[in-house]
C-alpha positions as CSV (number, residue, x, y, z in Angstrom):
1,X,39.9,-21.3,-43.1
2,X,38.4,-19.9,-46.5
3,X,40.3,-19.1,-49.3
4,X,42.0,-15.4,-49.6
5,X,39.4,-14.7,-52.2
6,X,36.6,-15.6,-50.0
7,X,37.9,-13.6,-47.3
8,X,38.6,-10.9,-48.8
9,X,34.6,-9.6,-49.1
10,X,32.1,-10.9,-47.1
11,X,29.3,-13.1,-48.0
12,X,26.2,-10.7,-48.5
13,X,24.5,-12.6,-50.7
14,X,22.9,-16.1,-51.0
15,X,24.8,-17.2,-53.6
16,X,27.9,-20.1,-53.6
17,X,30.6,-18.0,-54.2
18,X,32.7,-21.0,-55.2
19,X,30.7,-21.9,-58.4
20,X,32.6,-19.8,-60.1
21,X,28.6,-18.5,-61.6
22,X,29.5,-14.9,-62.2
23,X,31.6,-15.2,-65.8
24,X,28.6,-16.9,-67.2
25,X,26.5,-13.6,-67.1
26,X,29.3,-11.2,-66.5
27,X,27.8,-9.4,-63.4
28,X,28.8,-9.7,-60.4
29,X,25.9,-10.6,-58.0
30,X,28.0,-9.8,-54.9
31,X,31.5,-8.3,-53.6
32,X,33.2,-11.6,-53.7
33,X,32.1,-12.4,-57.2
34,X,33.2,-8.7,-58.3
35,X,36.9,-8.9,-56.3
36,X,37.2,-12.3,-58.5
37,X,36.8,-11.0,-61.7
38,X,38.9,-7.7,-60.8
39,X,41.7,-10.3,-60.2
40,X,40.9,-12.3,-63.0
41,X,40.5,-10.0,-65.4
42,X,43.5,-8.3,-64.6
43,X,45.4,-11.5,-64.7
44,X,44.6,-11.8,-68.5
45,X,45.6,-8.4,-69.1
46,X,48.6,-7.5,-71.1
47,X,51.0,-5.2,-69.7
48,X,49.9,-1.3,-70.1
49,X,51.1,2.0,-69.3
50,X,49.9,3.8,-66.1
51,X,47.5,6.5,-66.3
52,X,48.5,9.5,-64.7
53,X,46.4,11.5,-62.9
54,X,46.3,15.4,-62.4
55,X,45.5,15.9,-59.0
56,X,44.8,19.7,-59.8
57,X,41.6,18.3,-61.0
58,X,40.2,17.7,-57.8
59,X,37.4,19.2,-56.3
60,X,38.8,21.9,-53.8
61,X,35.4,22.3,-52.1
62,X,35.4,20.4,-49.0
63,X,32.1,18.9,-47.2
64,X,32.4,16.9,-44.7
65,X,34.6,18.3,-41.6
66,X,37.6,15.9,-40.5
67,X,37.4,14.5,-36.6
68,X,40.1,13.0,-34.2
69,X,36.9,11.0,-33.0
70,X,37.7,7.3,-32.8
71,X,35.5,4.6,-33.7
72,X,33.1,3.1,-31.2
73,X,34.2,-0.4,-29.6
74,X,33.0,-3.2,-31.2
75,X,30.8,-5.5,-29.3
76,X,32.7,-8.6,-27.8
77,X,33.4,-11.4,-30.7
78,X,32.2,-8.9,-33.1
79,X,36.0,-7.5,-34.4
80,X,38.1,-9.2,-36.5
81,X,41.9,-10.9,-35.3
82,X,45.0,-8.7,-36.4
83,X,46.3,-11.6,-38.4
84,X,42.5,-11.1,-40.5
85,X,42.9,-7.8,-40.7
86,X,46.8,-8.1,-42.1
87,X,45.3,-10.6,-44.7
88,X,42.8,-8.1,-46.0
89,X,45.3,-5.6,-46.3
90,X,47.5,-7.5,-48.3
91,X,44.8,-8.6,-50.5
92,X,43.7,-5.1,-50.8
93,X,47.1,-3.9,-52.1
94,X,47.0,-6.9,-54.8
95,X,43.6,-5.6,-55.8
96,X,44.8,-2.2,-55.9
97,X,48.1,-3.1,-57.9
98,X,46.2,-4.9,-60.7
99,X,43.8,-2.1,-60.9
100,X,46.2,0.7,-61.6
101,X,48.4,-1.2,-63.6
102,X,45.8,-2.2,-66.3
103,X,43.9,1.1,-65.9
104,X,44.4,2.0,-69.5
105,X,43.5,-1.3,-71.1
106,X,40.2,-1.3,-69.1
107,X,38.9,2.4,-69.6
108,X,39.6,1.6,-73.5
109,X,36.6,-0.6,-73.7
110,X,33.8,0.6,-75.0
111,X,30.9,0.5,-72.7
112,X,27.3,-1.2,-73.3
113,X,25.0,1.4,-74.7
114,X,22.8,1.3,-71.5
115,X,25.8,2.0,-69.2
116,X,25.1,6.0,-69.0
117,X,27.7,7.7,-66.3
118,X,26.4,10.5,-64.6
119,X,27.3,13.9,-64.7
120,X,30.2,14.6,-62.2
121,X,27.7,16.9,-60.2
122,X,24.4,14.8,-60.4
123,X,24.3,13.2,-56.8
124,X,21.1,11.6,-57.7
125,X,22.1,10.2,-60.7
126,X,25.2,8.6,-59.0
127,X,23.0,6.9,-56.1
128,X,20.7,5.5,-58.7
129,X,23.4,4.7,-60.7
130,X,25.5,2.8,-58.1
131,X,22.6,1.3,-55.8
132,X,19.6,0.6,-58.2
133,X,16.2,1.9,-57.7
134,X,15.5,-0.9,-55.6
135,X,17.8,0.0,-52.9
136,X,17.8,4.0,-53.3
137,X,13.7,4.3,-54.2
138,X,12.6,1.8,-51.6
139,X,15.6,2.3,-48.9
140,X,15.7,-1.3,-48.3
141,X,18.9,-3.5,-48.3
142,X,17.0,-6.8,-49.3
143,X,18.3,-8.4,-52.6
144,X,15.5,-8.1,-55.1
145,X,15.8,-11.0,-57.9
146,X,15.9,-9.4,-61.6
147,X,16.6,-12.5,-64.1
148,X,16.5,-9.6,-66.8
149,X,19.4,-7.9,-65.2
150,X,17.7,-4.6,-65.4
151,X,20.8,-2.5,-64.2
152,X,18.7,0.3,-63.4
153,X,16.7,-1.6,-60.8
154,X,19.4,-3.3,-59.3
155,X,22.2,-0.6,-60.1
156,X,25.6,-1.2,-62.2
157,X,27.9,-3.3,-60.6
158,X,31.7,-1.7,-60.3
159,X,32.8,-3.1,-63.4
160,X,36.7,-2.8,-64.4
161,X,35.7,-1.1,-67.5
162,X,33.3,1.8,-65.3
163,X,35.7,2.2,-62.4
164,X,38.7,2.7,-64.7
165,X,37.2,5.6,-66.6
166,X,36.6,7.8,-63.0
167,X,39.4,10.0,-62.2
168,X,40.1,11.0,-58.8
169,X,38.1,13.9,-58.9
170,X,35.1,11.6,-59.9
171,X,36.3,8.9,-57.1
172,X,36.2,11.6,-54.2
173,X,32.6,13.1,-55.4
174,X,31.3,9.5,-55.9
175,X,32.6,8.0,-52.3
176,X,31.3,11.2,-50.7
177,X,27.9,10.9,-52.0
178,X,27.6,7.5,-50.9
179,X,29.3,7.9,-47.8
180,X,26.8,10.6,-46.9
181,X,23.6,8.8,-48.0
182,X,24.9,5.8,-45.7
183,X,25.0,7.9,-42.5
184,X,21.7,7.5,-41.9
185,X,20.7,4.3,-44.0
186,X,21.4,-0.1,-43.4
187,X,24.0,-1.3,-45.2
188,X,23.4,-3.1,-48.6
189,X,25.4,-5.1,-50.6
190,X,25.3,-2.8,-53.8
191,X,26.9,-0.3,-51.3
192,X,29.7,-2.7,-50.4
193,X,30.7,-3.3,-53.8
194,X,30.8,0.3,-55.1
195,X,32.9,1.5,-51.6
196,X,35.4,-1.4,-52.1
197,X,35.8,-0.6,-55.6
198,X,36.1,2.7,-54.9
199,X,38.5,2.5,-52.1
200,X,40.7,0.7,-54.3
201,X,40.8,3.5,-57.0
202,X,41.4,5.9,-54.1
203,X,45.0,7.1,-54.7
204,X,47.3,7.7,-51.6
205,X,48.6,10.1,-50.3
206,X,44.7,11.1,-49.2
207,X,43.8,14.6,-49.9
208,X,42.2,16.4,-46.5
209,X,38.7,15.6,-48.0
210,X,39.2,12.1,-49.0
211,X,41.1,11.5,-45.5
212,X,38.2,13.1,-43.8
213,X,35.4,10.7,-45.7
214,X,37.3,7.4,-45.5
215,X,36.8,8.3,-41.4
216,X,33.2,9.4,-41.4
217,X,32.9,5.8,-43.5
218,X,34.8,3.8,-40.8
219,X,32.7,5.2,-38.0
220,X,29.6,4.8,-39.5
221,X,30.9,1.0,-40.1
222,X,31.8,0.7,-36.4
223,X,28.4,2.6,-34.9
224,X,26.0,0.1,-37.2
225,X,28.3,-2.7,-35.9
226,X,27.4,-2.1,-32.2
227,X,23.8,-2.6,-33.4
228,X,24.2,-6.0,-34.8
229,X,22.4,-8.8,-32.9
230,X,24.3,-11.7,-33.8
231,X,27.9,-12.5,-35.1
232,X,26.3,-14.3,-37.9
233,X,24.8,-11.1,-39.2
234,X,25.8,-11.2,-42.9
235,X,27.0,-7.4,-42.3
236,X,29.6,-7.9,-40.2
237,X,32.3,-9.3,-42.1
238,X,31.9,-6.4,-44.7
239,X,31.7,-3.6,-41.8
240,X,34.9,-5.0,-40.2
241,X,36.5,-5.2,-43.5
242,X,35.7,-1.5,-44.5
243,X,37.0,-0.6,-41.2
244,X,39.8,-2.6,-41.8
245,X,40.9,-1.0,-44.9
246,X,40.6,2.6,-43.8
247,X,42.5,2.2,-40.5
248,X,44.7,-0.3,-41.5
249,X,45.9,0.2,-45.4
250,X,44.6,4.3,-45.0
251,X,47.1,4.3,-41.9
252,X,44.0,5.9,-39.9
253,X,45.4,3.9,-37.1
254,X,43.2,5.5,-34.2
255,X,40.3,3.5,-36.0
256,X,41.6,0.0,-35.7
257,X,40.3,-2.8,-34.2
258,X,42.6,-4.3,-31.9
259,X,43.3,-7.9,-31.6
260,X,41.4,-9.4,-28.8
């Protein structure tokens, strides 16, 4: 059995997640490294006041309709155990608490000059910012090596100093942009990092538009899972995790995988 951190997010890039190499260049290269950085950075922060978010500033326009449809059933052997799901929910809850607890600290960090957050309504800008041109323009999920860390090509990871600046209106907007983009495209590590980071910032109780969006995400993950040819597919743990969080943590129980 892997450690809790190893299980928290899937191995989606061919790197040694146990080496701690993410700390050397400050740029997480896969979801585990991002989450490890979240937990490490949060543990080093002083106690701070939790930032208050005004829900009245959230967008009122709902562009995705809620649906009562469940998820496509996973092929035999492709769904996780109930114990695995419970562990992911526990880990995810801890990550959310750490982000909330230290939001003010991280949002006070100065961003590098090359980090320019798109305007709220700039959908294309957010896709390129989160996914990078390698994925967004070429529509491929194959990681492209870039030793110079050109974030315009590989996308900006959801660093704490970035996601801590996003209010709930922006979190909901970026989630909508990425989930709709994902509807007719494959899964990528960049997408996985951002979906996890945004879900970690999504406040409960859910507003109607957020409720609809995360259900749409779970159904898309489940649909894609039915097309996988092997249990060893590197996308499977990520898809299972996102379905699990929507169903178990955000209480959309009709979408949950049942223990086999």
